[in-house]
Rosetta silent file (secondary structure, phi, psi, omega in degrees, C-alpha in Angstrom):
SEQUENCE: MKKLFATVLVAALLLTGAAFADGAKLTVQGSGTVLVESDLAIISLGVREAAKDVLKAQSAVNEKIAAVRKALLDAGIAEKDINTDSIGIYANYDYSTAGAEVIAGYTAYNSLSVRTENIANIGALIDAAFASGANSLDNVQFTLKDDTASQEEALGMAVRDAMRKSEVLASAAGLKIKGIGSIVEGYNYTYDSMRNYKYAEPESAAGAGTLVQAALVNVSASVTVEFETE
SCORE:     score description
SCORE:     0.000 S_00000001
   1 L     0.000  -43.078  179.143  225.617  155.105  131.945 S_00000001
   2 H   -64.242  -39.419 -179.713  226.080  155.346  128.142 S_00000001
   3 H   -64.350  -43.110 -179.696  229.352  153.395  128.373 S_00000001
   4 H   -62.471  -42.906 -179.972  227.685  150.667  130.470 S_00000001
   5 H   -62.437  -43.189 -179.321  224.795  150.396  128.005 S_00000001
   6 H   -64.328  -41.108 -179.819  227.170  150.108  125.041 S_00000001
   7 H   -65.014  -44.411  178.953  229.246  147.427  126.785 S_00000001
   8 H   -63.068  -39.833 -179.613  226.169  145.403  127.741 S_00000001
   9 H   -64.213  -44.783  179.368  224.811  145.684  124.194 S_00000001
  10 H   -63.015  -43.673  179.700  228.046  144.439  122.640 S_00000001
  11 H   -61.252  -39.883  179.882  228.240  141.565  125.122 S_00000001
  12 H   -64.370  -39.766  178.897  224.657  140.593  124.324 S_00000001
  13 H   -63.846  -40.680 -179.896  225.402  140.533  120.604 S_00000001
  14 H   -66.731  -40.405 -179.058  228.409  138.280  121.136 S_00000001
  15 H   -67.091  -29.342 -178.823  226.455  135.890  123.358 S_00000001
  16 L   -89.764    4.627  175.517  223.700  135.565  120.767 S_00000001
  17 L    90.405    3.133  179.405  226.199  134.708  118.071 S_00000001
  18 L   -70.175  142.347 -178.327  226.125  138.043  116.265 S_00000001
  19 L  -126.314  149.974  177.304  229.399  138.851  114.531 S_00000001
  20 L   -89.252  139.855  179.294  230.941  142.053  113.286 S_00000001
  21 L   -69.052  155.720  176.466  231.845  142.253  109.615 S_00000001
  22 L   -59.790  136.315  179.512  235.463  142.585  108.588 S_00000001
  23 L    72.927   27.162  179.940  236.497  146.221  108.654 S_00000001
  24 L   -60.418  146.030  179.958  233.592  147.256  110.874 S_00000001
  25 E   -95.360  144.350  177.141  233.444  150.957  111.682 S_00000001
  26 E  -125.477  116.132 -177.693  233.315  152.290  115.220 S_00000001
  27 E  -107.901  126.435 -174.694  232.011  155.848  115.661 S_00000001
  28 E  -132.816  143.314  174.440  232.637  157.589  118.974 S_00000001
  29 E  -102.538  140.173  177.629  231.987  161.072  120.325 S_00000001
  30 E  -128.615  153.021  179.951  234.491  162.786  122.578 S_00000001
  31 E  -140.043  156.178  178.613  234.329  165.986  124.604 S_00000001
  32 E  -148.994  143.614  179.957  236.709  168.208  126.512 S_00000001
  33 E  -135.617  134.333  178.015  236.348  171.199  128.829 S_00000001
  34 E  -119.165  134.505  176.469  238.963  173.646  130.093 S_00000001
  35 E  -100.909  125.321 -174.891  238.377  176.072  132.979 S_00000001
  36 E  -130.255  144.284  175.934  240.164  179.395  132.543 S_00000001
  37 E   -70.346  134.440 -179.024  240.316  182.574  134.598 S_00000001
  38 L   -67.844  142.324  173.871  238.433  185.406  132.910 S_00000001
  39 L  -124.701   12.372  178.104  240.402  188.364  131.571 S_00000001
  40 E  -152.254  133.141  177.179  237.443  190.323  130.156 S_00000001
  41 E  -123.100  143.757  176.930  234.077  191.310  131.624 S_00000001
  42 E  -121.108  115.866 -176.877  231.046  192.755  129.849 S_00000001
  43 E  -103.831  129.267  176.159  228.650  194.677  132.084 S_00000001
  44 E  -110.170  113.477 -179.416  225.108  195.468  130.941 S_00000001
  45 E  -145.767  167.165 -179.111  223.545  198.310  132.915 S_00000001
  46 E  -178.441 -157.251 -176.378  221.388  201.329  132.272 S_00000001
  47 E  -128.958  139.047  176.949  218.514  203.613  133.153 S_00000001
  48 E  -135.385  124.476 -177.603  214.766  202.969  133.187 S_00000001
  49 E  -135.555  142.777  178.293  212.263  205.756  133.912 S_00000001
  50 E  -116.611  144.834  177.712  208.463  205.983  133.861 S_00000001
  51 E  -157.500  158.985  178.704  206.309  209.100  133.373 S_00000001
  52 L   -69.720  -32.523  179.937  202.804  209.954  132.222 S_00000001
  53 L   -99.486  132.234 -175.600  204.207  211.938  129.308 S_00000001
  54 H   -63.089  -37.804 -179.261  206.341  210.052  126.785 S_00000001
  55 H   -69.308  -33.635  177.999  208.711  212.976  126.223 S_00000001
  56 H   -68.226  -39.834  177.615  209.295  213.384  129.957 S_00000001
  57 H   -63.323  -44.875 -179.956  210.166  209.693  130.292 S_00000001
  58 H   -64.601  -43.076 -178.842  212.535  209.918  127.344 S_00000001
  59 H   -63.666  -40.984 -179.737  214.124  213.139  128.594 S_00000001
  60 H   -63.051  -41.292  179.225  214.714  211.710  132.076 S_00000001
  61 H   -67.667  -44.407 -179.058  216.469  208.666  130.618 S_00000001
  62 H   -59.302  -42.026 -178.973  218.567  210.728  128.207 S_00000001
  63 H   -65.319  -44.429 -176.682  219.780  213.001  131.002 S_00000001
  64 H   -73.465  -37.495 -177.970  220.701  210.155  133.336 S_00000001
  65 H   -68.510  -30.651  175.711  222.332  207.917  130.722 S_00000001
  66 H   -65.477  -39.626  178.705  224.579  210.819  129.694 S_00000001
  67 H   -68.182  -37.914  178.395  225.657  211.175  133.329 S_00000001
  68 H   -64.382  -44.863  179.309  226.262  207.416  133.585 S_00000001
  69 H   -60.047  -42.997  179.272  228.395  207.441  130.444 S_00000001
  70 H   -63.298  -41.110 -179.874  230.463  210.348  131.807 S_00000001
  71 H   -62.901  -38.703  179.208  230.968  208.547  135.123 S_00000001
  72 H   -68.047  -40.308  176.747  232.234  205.461  133.302 S_00000001
  73 H   -63.449  -42.799  178.955  234.620  207.554  131.206 S_00000001
  74 H   -64.281  -26.702 -179.597  235.877  209.294  134.356 S_00000001
  75 L   -82.570   -0.998  175.484  236.437  205.851  135.896 S_00000001
  76 L   105.125    3.221  177.749  238.849  204.989  133.089 S_00000001
  77 L   -78.797  132.357 -179.617  236.641  203.128  130.601 S_00000001
  78 L   -72.455  150.962 -179.936  237.536  203.977  126.996 S_00000001
  79 H   -55.017  -40.036 -177.469  234.872  205.461  124.717 S_00000001
  80 H   -67.906  -16.603 -178.211  235.118  202.452  122.384 S_00000001
  81 H   -97.431    7.144  175.838  234.271  200.118  125.278 S_00000001
  82 E  -118.835  114.253 -176.699  230.934  201.805  126.049 S_00000001
  83 E  -133.491  151.520  176.100  228.182  200.934  123.588 S_00000001
  84 E   -70.647  124.762 -179.315  224.404  201.118  123.475 S_00000001
  85 E   -93.288  -45.039  176.694  223.026  197.661  124.191 S_00000001
  86 E  -157.657  150.865 -179.560  219.296  198.393  123.948 S_00000001
  87 E  -151.518  142.762 -179.483  217.041  201.430  123.852 S_00000001
  88 E   178.678  173.629  177.229  213.288  201.872  123.661 S_00000001
  89 E  -140.534  136.398  175.867  209.992  203.237  124.955 S_00000001
  90 E  -138.442  155.791 -178.212  206.805  201.337  125.681 S_00000001
  91 E   -83.830  145.222  173.638  203.348  202.248  126.944 S_00000001
  92 E  -104.243  125.428 -174.390  202.060  201.233  130.377 S_00000001
  93 E  -104.339  147.062  176.103  198.388  200.234  130.306 S_00000001
  94 E  -108.263  118.360 -178.234  195.725  200.473  132.993 S_00000001
  95 L  -108.878   17.686 -175.888  193.232  197.589  132.878 S_00000001
  96 L   -67.024  -26.515  177.883  191.349  198.490  136.055 S_00000001
  97 L   -91.916  122.626 -176.601  188.254  199.503  134.087 S_00000001
  98 L   -57.033  131.057  176.823  186.461  196.463  132.691 S_00000001
  99 L    76.425    5.263 -178.205  186.600  196.294  128.926 S_00000001
 100 L  -121.733  145.335  176.676  188.903  199.299  128.670 S_00000001
 101 L  -124.617  102.663 -173.460  192.575  199.599  127.829 S_00000001
 102 E  -111.395  132.299  176.316  193.865  202.974  128.966 S_00000001
 103 E   -74.567  117.721 -177.975  197.425  204.228  128.559 S_00000001
 104 E   -94.261  -14.773 -178.897  198.557  205.204  132.054 S_00000001
 105 E   164.572 -167.273 -176.993  202.024  206.373  131.092 S_00000001
 106 E  -137.990  149.817  174.703  205.253  205.402  129.389 S_00000001
 107 E  -120.087  126.356  176.762  208.519  203.725  130.329 S_00000001
 108 E  -111.030  147.446  179.520  211.736  204.649  128.558 S_00000001
 109 E  -146.550  154.014  177.328  214.978  202.733  128.905 S_00000001
 110 E  -149.086  119.360 -178.292  218.547  202.844  127.684 S_00000001
 111 E  -114.436  141.535  179.845  221.077  200.103  128.448 S_00000001
 112 E  -111.408  147.071  172.352  224.835  200.226  127.943 S_00000001
 113 E  -106.547  119.412 -174.274  227.300  197.429  127.297 S_00000001
 114 E  -117.742  122.420  179.847  230.561  198.155  129.114 S_00000001
 115 E  -102.089  135.454  177.415  233.738  196.153  128.466 S_00000001
 116 E  -147.155  141.994  175.704  236.585  196.082  130.969 S_00000001
 117 L   -96.337   -7.203  179.348  239.747  194.049  131.439 S_00000001
 118 L   -88.775   82.465 -174.873  240.090  195.241  135.030 S_00000001
 119 H   -59.723  -38.159 -176.986  238.175  192.376  136.638 S_00000001
 120 H   -68.536  -15.616 -174.825  238.935  193.539  140.182 S_00000001
 121 H  -101.346    7.276 -175.980  237.340  196.938  139.474 S_00000001
 122 H   -60.249  -46.094 -179.326  233.922  195.723  138.294 S_00000001
 123 H   -58.899  -42.037  179.879  232.181  196.464  141.593 S_00000001
 124 H   -65.799  -36.536  177.774  233.552  200.011  141.658 S_00000001
 125 H   -64.440  -43.962  179.082  232.374  200.608  138.077 S_00000001
 126 H   -62.306  -43.649  179.529  228.860  199.455  138.937 S_00000001
 127 H   -62.067  -41.549  179.793  228.816  201.691  142.018 S_00000001
 128 H   -64.119  -39.523  179.753  229.987  204.696  139.978 S_00000001
 129 H   -65.837  -42.882 -179.448  227.276  204.076  137.388 S_00000001
 130 H   -69.774  -35.004  179.095  224.525  203.810  140.025 S_00000001
 131 H   -66.101  -24.832 -177.946  225.776  206.884  141.858 S_00000001
 132 L   -96.480   -0.350  175.318  225.409  208.868  138.625 S_00000001
 133 L   132.132  -11.011  177.736  221.858  207.716  137.845 S_00000001
 134 L   -64.502  146.512  177.436  221.834  204.105  136.633 S_00000001
 135 L  -139.736   12.352  174.947  219.071  202.005  138.189 S_00000001
 136 E  -141.119  135.507  176.276  219.220  198.679  136.350 S_00000001
 137 E  -126.192  109.505 -172.324  221.921  196.029  136.179 S_00000001
 138 E   -90.984  -34.421 -172.725  221.008  193.277  133.737 S_00000001
 139 E  -168.335  145.361  168.595  224.089  191.120  133.471 S_00000001
 140 E  -124.734  113.124 -177.530  227.784  190.690  134.222 S_00000001
 141 E  -108.607  129.681  176.188  229.405  188.309  131.754 S_00000001
 142 E  -101.781  132.504 -177.825  232.905  186.940  132.222 S_00000001
 143 E  -148.445 -163.954 -178.388  234.736  185.848  129.100 S_00000001
 144 L  -123.880  144.163  175.631  238.154  185.771  127.411 S_00000001
 145 L   -65.454  -37.239  179.846  239.859  188.271  125.125 S_00000001
 146 L  -147.182  115.356 -177.905  241.167  185.359  123.069 S_00000001
 147 L  -102.858   14.274 -176.408  240.017  181.767  123.616 S_00000001
 148 H   -57.921  -51.920 -177.590  242.065  180.232  120.772 S_00000001
 149 H   -62.721  -40.117 -179.888  244.624  178.455  122.964 S_00000001
 150 H   -68.848  -36.925  177.097  241.939  177.173  125.336 S_00000001
 151 H   -64.016  -40.645  179.212  239.806  175.938  122.434 S_00000001
 152 H   -64.794  -39.207  178.005  242.788  174.035  121.041 S_00000001
 153 H   -64.973  -42.414  179.415  243.415  172.464  124.448 S_00000001
 154 H   -64.955  -37.617  177.784  239.746  171.461  124.748 S_00000001
 155 H   -63.915  -42.414  177.608  239.824  169.944  121.246 S_00000001
 156 H   -60.843  -41.252  177.627  242.871  167.867  122.163 S_00000001
 157 H   -63.325  -38.895 -179.323  241.064  166.629  125.263 S_00000001
 158 H   -64.439  -41.877  178.913  238.017  165.752  123.154 S_00000001
 159 H   -64.652  -44.253  179.189  240.083  163.647  120.735 S_00000001
 160 H   -63.944  -35.143  177.658  241.791  161.815  123.600 S_00000001
 161 H   -64.502  -42.615  178.828  238.390  161.203  125.190 S_00000001
 162 H   -64.528  -40.367 -179.726  237.097  159.675  121.945 S_00000001
 163 H   -66.098  -39.224  177.966  240.166  157.456  121.630 S_00000001
 164 H   -62.586  -44.887  179.680  239.778  156.234  125.207 S_00000001
 165 H   -63.836  -37.483 -178.513  236.121  155.357  124.604 S_00000001
 166 H   -63.874  -37.403  179.370  236.975  153.571  121.361 S_00000001
 167 H   -65.453  -39.701  179.136  239.417  151.280  123.176 S_00000001
 168 H   -64.168  -47.572 -178.262  236.756  150.381  125.754 S_00000001
 169 H   -67.228  -43.080 -179.184  234.132  149.617  123.103 S_00000001
 170 H   -63.308  -41.898  179.704  236.525  147.742  120.817 S_00000001
 171 H   -63.070  -42.622 -179.702  237.780  145.595  123.687 S_00000001
 172 H   -65.797  -28.811 -177.661  234.233  144.739  124.770 S_00000001
 173 L   -93.743    0.269 -179.190  233.352  143.778  121.190 S_00000001
 174 L    73.282   28.245 -179.294  236.461  141.690  120.625 S_00000001
 175 L  -112.010  166.034  174.132  237.803  144.127  118.033 S_00000001
 176 L  -123.685  137.737  177.901  241.095  145.914  117.555 S_00000001
 177 E   -74.817  122.805 -179.249  241.464  149.531  116.518 S_00000001
 178 E   -97.009  -32.936 -178.213  243.341  149.627  113.206 S_00000001
 179 E   178.384 -176.804  179.842  243.234  153.336  112.500 S_00000001
 180 E  -108.044  126.692  179.207  241.155  156.488  112.258 S_00000001
 181 E   -84.703  -40.031 -179.467  238.842  156.957  109.295 S_00000001
 182 E  -163.409  155.399  173.706  237.715  160.506  110.014 S_00000001
 183 E  -131.788  124.546  179.601  237.487  163.194  112.677 S_00000001
 184 E  -117.621  124.028  178.168  234.676  165.751  112.600 S_00000001
 185 E   -73.294  134.401  179.463  234.755  168.771  114.876 S_00000001
 186 E  -102.487 -139.338 -179.041  231.474  169.332  116.702 S_00000001
 187 E   -67.147  152.572  167.319  230.277  172.115  118.963 S_00000001
 188 E  -151.704  133.821 -177.171  232.705  174.426  120.683 S_00000001
 189 E  -153.072  159.285  178.704  231.765  177.288  122.933 S_00000001
 190 E  -125.499  126.096 -178.653  233.021  179.592  125.645 S_00000001
 191 E  -153.614  161.185  174.027  230.766  180.641  128.500 S_00000001
 192 E  -109.611  164.267 -175.823  230.773  181.523  132.176 S_00000001
 193 L   -99.623   12.661 -176.035  228.565  180.024  134.846 S_00000001
 194 L  -117.100  130.508  174.685  227.575  183.330  136.451 S_00000001
 195 L  -136.977  124.046 -179.450  224.563  185.471  135.569 S_00000001
 196 L  -113.779  130.971  176.039  223.466  188.425  137.713 S_00000001
 197 L  -127.453  131.236 -173.604  220.117  190.136  137.370 S_00000001
 198 E  -153.454  140.528  170.158  219.233  193.114  139.508 S_00000001
 199 E  -128.891  128.503 -173.853  216.878  196.063  139.578 S_00000001
 200 L  -140.331  157.669  173.652  217.574  198.726  142.158 S_00000001
 201 L   -83.114  152.930 -178.905  216.631  202.222  143.171 S_00000001
 202 H   -55.255  -30.604 -177.787  219.319  204.919  142.831 S_00000001
 203 H   -62.179  -20.499 -176.876  219.519  205.194  146.643 S_00000001
 204 H   -63.613  -21.536 -179.263  221.088  201.724  146.776 S_00000001
 205 H   -67.600  -17.605 -178.553  224.376  203.253  145.629 S_00000001
 206 H   -80.538  -10.102 -178.306  224.688  204.911  149.035 S_00000001
 207 L   -85.010 -154.142 -179.281  225.004  201.522  150.751 S_00000001
 208 L   -65.159  152.917 -179.879  227.851  199.049  150.801 S_00000001
 209 L   -65.260  151.983 -179.299  229.990  198.708  147.686 S_00000001
 210 L   -73.727  127.926  178.489  229.030  196.107  145.106 S_00000001
 211 L  -103.657  121.953  178.817  230.973  192.863  145.461 S_00000001
 212 L  -120.848  121.089  178.955  231.444  190.875  142.243 S_00000001
 213 L   -95.555  119.379 -178.398  233.127  187.481  142.350 S_00000001
 214 L   -63.599  141.803  179.335  234.755  186.592  139.041 S_00000001
 215 L  -102.046  148.278  173.131  233.629  183.309  137.490 S_00000001
 216 E   -71.419  146.656 -179.715  235.820  180.765  135.770 S_00000001
 217 E   -96.438  130.612  176.869  235.214  180.521  132.040 S_00000001
 218 E   -91.370  121.710  175.162  234.257  177.142  130.564 S_00000001
 219 E  -114.039  114.128 -173.362  235.817  176.459  127.169 S_00000001
 220 E  -121.542  152.255  178.192  234.330  173.294  125.670 S_00000001
 221 E  -149.161  158.598  177.384  234.761  171.323  122.462 S_00000001
 222 E  -143.721  156.286  177.601  233.562  168.043  120.976 S_00000001
 223 E  -141.292  155.857  171.176  234.521  165.719  118.139 S_00000001
 224 E  -118.483  121.182 -175.357  233.086  162.693  116.376 S_00000001
 225 E  -116.981  131.206  175.600  235.734  160.133  115.423 S_00000001
 226 E  -103.443  121.451 -178.247  235.245  157.148  113.132 S_00000001
 227 E  -104.287  144.309  173.329  237.661  154.304  113.839 S_00000001
 228 E   -95.608  136.377 -176.268  238.556  151.430  111.539 S_00000001
 229 E  -122.035  169.811  175.061  238.691  148.046  113.233 S_00000001
 230 L  -145.442    0.000    0.000  239.864  144.525  112.519 S_00000001
């Protein structure tokens, strides 16, 4: 749609007698995306417990998160790949009495960030964590250990995309590309298209094993290229 609009605009200018100055500049944006198989997953899971007494809620979480950490270590995850993602305690309020705000209890939580390169074993890791006391699974993120090569490939695609667009625009405007004045790198990012959110009771670990389908990782880049014309 943008290409069609630009072509129509240039044609309209030519028909109305508008002319481009000598050495007119043509600025074009290009983008490129590479799909790559993930070789690293980051799992966010943890424990959430509620109790009327704040210390009891905290104690219950501390006991279970220690068991979850041990289960992950026993499953082959290195100590350095298990980190605290978030931790906290908040009050639960009862608003059933008009005009009153009564603390009904407290909820404590502790979430871990678990890194693994064994993509095929993610489901088993989640099951082991839930069997040992975890009851919340916030996210499974698929990414790359090193996206340098993929970023370079995406950048090359972005430049070629900009050059292709410049030829289309220049041809429609009756111009010729003489050279490149500048290239500015724009956004570049790596992300996956899968996000899982789940809250479960500990008993769910007794059911079927967790199935996790790995997502392809999108590595994208963009450039803005200024072309010199004649």
